N, C-alpha and C positions, 0 to 999 in steps of 0.2 A: 440346793435340791434341783430347783427349776432351771438352772443354768446347765447341770447335767442332763437333764431331759432334752433342753435344747441342742447340745451337741450330739445327743444320740439321734434326734430327729433330723438334724442338718447331716449327718453321716448317712442316715438311711435315704435322705432325699438325694444325694449326692450320689450314693451307690445304684438306685433306681435310676436317675439320668443317665448314668454310664451304662447301664443296659437296656436302655431304650433302643428299639429297633429304628425308629423313626426319630431322630434325635434333632428336632428342629427346635428353634428357640420358644415356640408356642407349646410345644408338646413338653419341653424341659421346665418352663415357667409352670405350666398346669400341674406337674408332677410335684415341684416344690411347693406349690400353693396348698395343694392336696396333704403332703407331708406335714406341713406346718400347721394346718387348719386343725386336722384330725390329731395329730401327735403332741401337739403343744397346747394348741386353743380348745381343742376338743375333749377327748377322753379324760386327760388329765386335770382339766379344770372342772369338769362334771364331777370328778372322784373327789376333788379338793373341797369344791363347793358343798357337795353332800356331807363330807365332815365338818365344813363349817356349819351346816344347820344343826347337827347333832353336838358338836363342840365348839361353840362360837368364842368362848374365851381363848382356847387354845389356838385356834385358827387364827383369831386377829392378832394373838400374839406373835405367831410365825410370819405374819405379814406386816407387823410392827403398826398396827392400827388400833384405836380404842375399840374395847367390845361391849355390847350390849344395847346399842341403840336399834330402834326399829329400822333405821336406814340401813343398817349393816344387814339384817336380815331380807331388805328389799334388794340390795345389791347381790346378795347371795343369789336370790331367785333370779335376778335378771342375768347374771354371769352364768347359771345353769342353763338358761334358756340361750345364750350365745353359745354355750359349750355344747348343746344338742345340736344347734344349727351348724356348727363347726364339723361337728362328728358325722353330719350327714353327707359331707364330702366323700366319704367312702362309697356313698352309692349313686349320689347325684354330683353331676359334673357340669361342665359348661359354664354358661351364663349365671346359674345360682352362685358359683362360689364368689362371685363379686359381693354379694351382700355380706356374708360372714368375714370376708376378707376386709372390706371397709370398716364394718363394725369392731372387728378386733384391733385394727390398726389405729382407729380413733381412741379406744379404750387404752390400748398400751403407749400410745403418744400422750393422752392425759395423765396414766399413771406414771410415766417417766417424769413429767414436770411437777406432779404432785409429791412424789418421794424426793426430788432434788430439793423442791422447796421446803418440804418438811425437815430435812437434814439440816439444810442451810440454816434455817431459823433456828434448830437446836444446837449449832455448832459441830454437827457430827457429819459435815460432807466433806469426807477426805477423796483424793483420787482413787483410791481402791473401792470406795463405796459407790463412787460415780460410775466406775466402769462396771461394777457388777449389777446397779441399776440399768445401765444402758444394756448390758448383755442379755437380761431378763426381762426387759421391758421394751426399751427403745429399737434395739435390734430386730425384735419382732416385727415393730412396724415397718421398718425398712425391708425386711426381707418378704413380708406379706405383699407390699405395695410395689416391689421390683418383681415379684413373681407374677403378681397381676398384670403389670404391664407387659412383661415378657410373654405372659401367656395370651396376649393379644385379646382378652377377653374385654377389655375396655373399649377397644376399637371394633368390637362386634366380630372378631375373628376368633382365634385360639384353635385349640387342637381338633375340638369337634366340627368347627367351620372348615377347617383344612381336609378333614376325613370326608366331608360331605361334597367337596368341590369336585368336579368331572375331571 
């Protein structure tokens, strides 16, 4: 399910970049960053985590984690907060995007490592599963960090700074 959402988000980002009148690397990077933050890390995660609050056993089964611990509820609330922060990229641009991008990149890098280790220890890590985990977790980190770098926001630049220059 999430791999399909990622394909839709990336397709939307590509179309958006192709339609930019000012197609600089910083404008393209910020557009991709906003698409991934809102369309993958934001709205879908808030909705899924809201579902996880109401149906913790089903949500845990969907992501392959044990259900019922207080830590699961804590993690769900943290992910709702991160999802809301990512969704704010709809309205807030520029340097604000660095925070949610870094938070989600670290989360998805960690999730990739945890899922790979879990499957390896259970003997279920196949090439197909590794590819699926990378496509729904690791790739998000790569895209977020790449878009963040391309946007120039880490260098104090970015589309907003370019627009303010005389």
